[in-house]
C-alpha positions in Angstrom: 93.7 122.0 107.6 96.3 121.5 111.0 99.8 120.5 110.2 99.5 116.4 111.0 102.6 116.8 113.0 101.7 119.4 115.4 99.1 116.9 116.9 101.6 114.5 118.0 101.3 113.1 121.5 104.2 114.3 124.6 107.4 113.1 123.7 108.1 110.1 123.8 111.2 107.0 123.0 109.8 103.9 121.1 111.4 100.4 120.7 111.6 98.7 117.7 112.0 95.3 116.5 113.3 95.3 112.8 113.2 91.6 111.3 115.2 90.3 108.6 114.9 87.0 107.0 117.3 88.3 103.9 120.2 85.2 103.7 122.4 87.1 101.5 125.3 89.5 102.2 124.2 92.5 100.7 120.8 91.6 101.3 118.0 93.9 99.3 115.4 92.0 102.0 117.5 94.2 105.0 117.7 96.9 102.9 114.1 97.5 102.4 113.5 96.8 106.3 115.8 99.2 107.1 114.4 101.9 105.4 110.8 101.4 106.4 113.0 101.3 110.3 114.7 104.7 109.0 111.0 105.9 107.7 109.7 105.6 111.2 112.6 106.6 112.8 112.7 110.3 110.9 109.1 110.5 110.3 109.1 110.4 115.1 112.0 112.8 114.8 109.6 115.4 113.6 107.1 114.3 115.3 109.1 115.6 119.2 109.9 110.9 119.4 113.1 109.4 119.8 113.0 105.3 117.7 115.4 102.8 118.9 116.2 100.1 116.7 116.8 96.6 118.0 117.9 94.8 114.7 117.0 90.9 114.8 118.9 89.0 111.3 117.0 86.1 111.5 120.0 83.4 110.0 122.1 84.0 113.4 120.0 82.6 115.3 119.6 79.1 111.9 122.7 77.8 114.2 119.6 77.1 116.8 116.3 76.8 115.4 116.2 73.1 114.5 116.4 72.5 118.8 113.7 75.5 118.7 112.0 73.5 116.4 111.8 70.1 117.5 111.7 70.8 121.4 110.8 74.3 122.0 114.0 74.8 124.0 115.4 78.8 123.0 119.4 79.4 122.8 120.6 82.7 124.4 119.9 84.3 120.5 116.5 83.0 120.3 115.1 84.2 123.8 116.7 87.6 123.0 114.9 87.5 119.7 112.5 86.9 121.6 112.7 89.2 124.7 112.5 92.4 121.9 110.3 91.2 120.6 108.1 91.4 123.5 109.6 94.7 124.9 109.0 96.2 122.0 106.5 99.1 121.2 106.2 98.0 116.7 107.8 95.7 114.4 109.0 95.6 111.3 108.9 91.8 109.6 110.5 91.6 106.0 111.2 88.2 103.9 112.4 87.2 100.7 109.7 85.6 98.9 110.7 81.8 97.7 108.4 79.1 95.5 105.2 81.7 95.9 105.5 82.1 99.5 107.4 83.8 102.5 111.0 82.1 102.9 111.4 78.7 105.4 113.4 80.7 108.2 111.5 83.1 108.4 107.9 80.6 108.6 109.7 78.8 111.6 110.7 81.6 113.2 107.5 82.6 114.0 105.9 79.4 114.2 107.9 79.4 117.5 106.8 81.5 119.2 104.5 81.1 121.7 101.0 82.5 120.6 100.7 85.7 123.2 103.5 86.9 122.6 102.3 89.0 119.4 99.4 89.9 120.6 98.2 93.8 119.9 101.4 94.1 118.5 101.8 97.4 115.7 103.7 95.2 112.7 104.5 96.4 109.7 105.1 93.6 106.7 107.3 93.6 103.6 108.7 91.6 101.4 111.2 91.0 98.6 111.5 89.6 95.0 113.0 89.2 91.1 109.5 89.8 90.2 106.3 91.0 90.0 104.4 87.9 90.1 105.0 87.2 94.2 103.7 90.9 94.9 100.3 89.3 96.5 102.5 87.0 99.1 102.7 89.9 102.0 98.8 90.5 101.9 97.4 86.4 101.3 100.5 84.7 103.2 102.3 86.8 105.5 99.4 89.2 106.8 97.0 86.1 107.3 100.0 84.6 109.7 100.3 87.8 111.8 96.5 87.5 112.1 96.7 84.1 113.3 98.5 85.5 116.4 96.1 88.6 116.6 99.1 91.0 115.6 98.0 94.6 114.7 98.5 94.5 111.0 99.1 98.1 109.1 97.0 98.4 106.3 100.2 99.0 103.3 102.7 96.1 102.5 105.5 96.3 101.0 106.7 95.2 98.5 109.8 95.0 96.1 110.5 93.3 93.4 113.8 94.2 91.1 112.7 96.7 89.4 110.7 98.8 91.9 113.2 99.5 93.4 114.0 102.2 90.6 110.2 103.1 90.9 109.6 106.6 93.2 105.8 104.8 94.1 108.4 102.5 97.4 109.6 105.1 98.3 105.2 106.5 98.9 104.6 103.2 99.9 108.0 103.3 103.1 106.2 106.1 103.6 103.0 105.8 104.1 103.4 102.4 105.8 106.0 103.5 108.3 103.3 105.9 109.0 100.6 104.2 110.2 103.2 102.6 111.9 104.2 105.2 114.2 100.8 106.2 114.6 99.1 102.4 116.4 103.2 103.0 119.0 101.8 106.0 119.7 98.4 105.3 120.1 99.0 102.9 122.8 96.7 100.6 121.0 98.8 97.6 122.6 99.0 98.3 125.8 95.8 99.4 126.2 94.8 95.6 125.3 96.8 93.7 127.2 96.2 96.0 130.5 92.4 96.3 130.1 90.8 92.9 127.8 94.1 91.1 128.3 91.6 87.7 130.0 89.9 88.6 126.8 92.1 86.2 124.7 92.3 82.3 124.6 95.8 81.6 125.3 97.9 78.1 125.6 98.8 77.5 128.8 102.0 78.3 129.7 102.8 81.2 127.6 103.5 84.5 127.8 105.6 83.7 131.2 102.3 82.7 133.3 100.0 85.6 133.4 97.9 83.6 131.5 97.1 81.2 134.4 94.5 83.2 136.1 91.4 80.5 135.7 88.1 82.2 136.2 85.5 79.6 138.7 82.7 81.7 137.7 81.7 80.9 134.3 79.2 78.2 133.1 81.9 75.6 131.7 83.7 75.8 135.1 80.9 75.4 137.5 79.7 72.4 135.6 83.5 70.8 135.3 83.2 71.4 138.9 79.9 69.8 139.5 78.1 72.8 140.1 75.3 74.3 137.5 73.9 76.5 135.7 73.3 80.2 137.2 69.8 80.7 136.2 69.5 83.5 133.1 65.4 83.9 134.1 63.4 81.9 135.6 63.8 78.7 133.2 67.4 77.4 133.9 69.1 76.0 136.4 70.9 73.4 135.8 70.7 70.7 132.9 68.4 67.2 133.8 70.7 64.0 133.5 69.2 61.4 131.1 
């Protein structure tokens, strides 16, 4: 079997954004996110790449969060976090679990983001909790959130309860998630989607810095809206009969 690492593409520098919703110091949520980021960096080095890690600690955004939620206006730290996500080739998102769900800080941050920001962005999901009973939060709630945002979550999720930190299988899951994330970053999937398929996505007005505002006037709906008629699809439909 060929060595996986020998099949890597030409040397590249990847940008990795690490979103940490932990609020304690020290934070097990931050520790888990950092371990995944380190695994990505180590693997990238072995494959001839470099990784630039940019950490987004959401607790530092708390003073700006209420304004962002109320008005959509982003303060300087919030804007810097959005820019880091936009520029990233891959993302790690890590949250503590409270009351059987991701923290309110985590959810609120991603709810503020425009829906176009993470389209096709590779992302690894991680969560921590005091008990293993919360293990499905990652796949049942976090994965659905990022599916709505049209991000590309890696197959392996990483969850760590209190007892998991002494279990060797946690390291195996971290390594597996890191490998999946790096492969997607190497593939250029996001770049190709945004470059060749961007117009096929439904965009919100004003999102993505205006690049989503190109209007296709040649669709059936736009022709009808401007008083035109449908293009014939054979020999039967020329337009719409009026009552």
